N, C-alpha and C positions, 0 to 999 in steps of 0.2 A: 519452440527454440530461443526465442528472444529473452527468454527467462535466465539463461545462462549469463549473458552481459549485466542482467539486472542483478544477480546473486553476487557477482564479481564486484559491481560498484557497492552493493551492501557492504561486502566484506572489507573491501578498501577502505571505505568510510569508518567504519567500525574500528578496525585496526589502527587507522590513523589517529582518532580521537582517544583510543585507548592508550596508545603509545605516548600521546602528547600529555596524558594525565599519569603518565609513569605506571601504568597498570600492568600486571603480569598476565592477566587472562580476562578476555571477553567472557561473559556467563548468559547474559540475555539480549535479545536485541528485539525491539517492538516496532513493529511496522505496520502502518494503516494503509489500507487499499480500499478504494472506492469501488461499489459494485459495477460501474460503469467503465471501470479501468480494464484493460484486457490482460493484466497481470495475474497469473494463477499461482496462489500461493503454493499449491503442492508442488509444482513444477520447481519453484525457488527452494522447496525443502529438500527435493531430490537431489540437486546439485551441491547444497550445502556442506554436507561432510567432506565430499570431493575436493572440493575447491578450497576449503579451510585447513585441509590437513597441511601441518608443518606450520601454522600461524597461530597467534595466541588467541584467535576467534575458534580454534578447533574445538568441538565438544560444546559450543555455545548453543543455546536455544532459541529458535525464531520462534515469536508470538505475533500472530497476525490478527489484526481487528479490521472487520469489513463495515463500511460506512454505507448505509442504503441509500439509494438515488432519490433524489428530490428534485422537483422542477419548479418553476414559477412561470406563470401565464404572463408573457408582456402586454397583453390586452386587457385582462382584469385583475392581475395580480395575485390570483390563486395560486397556492403553494400545493402540491400535490407529489404523491409517489406513482411513477409509471408502472402502468400495468403490465408492460412485458410486450404488449400487442403494438401499442403506438405511444406516441407523446403528446396526444390532444389533450387539451385542458378539459376536465371532466366537468367544470362549470359552465363555460362558455362554447366549448368545442375549438378554441384557438387552437392554431398550429405554430405560432411564434412563441418557443418557449426558451428559457434558460436554465441552465444547470446551477442549482443551488448547492447540492452536495451529491457526492457520489463519484466524482471523478479525480479524487485524492489517490496520491501515491507518496509517501514520505516516511522517514525513519523517525519515531517519535521517541524513542528513549534507547540507551545503551547501558546496561549494567556490567560493571568490572569489578574485580578483585585487585 
């Protein structure tokens, strides 16, 4: 359910920037979502047509780009993709890791007419 306010924020940002550029219509919105993010792109898509009705973003297409998770071990600096079971370093077995990629969530681009 938290995707509804996220979709509304995407719409508000897109409309604000499109209007600032004197655009008549938002055609495409490109969104980057990391694998570790709890955002579900299908849920955002589900709300999209409903919340954009009556705005210059109505009929626009959402494009989702997923970024795979990448971790780095703080003990040995090995970078690795988590296997889904745990976040232990495959090189040294260390459990203190940092997220290098995969927690992103941002609007990459907006196309307008």
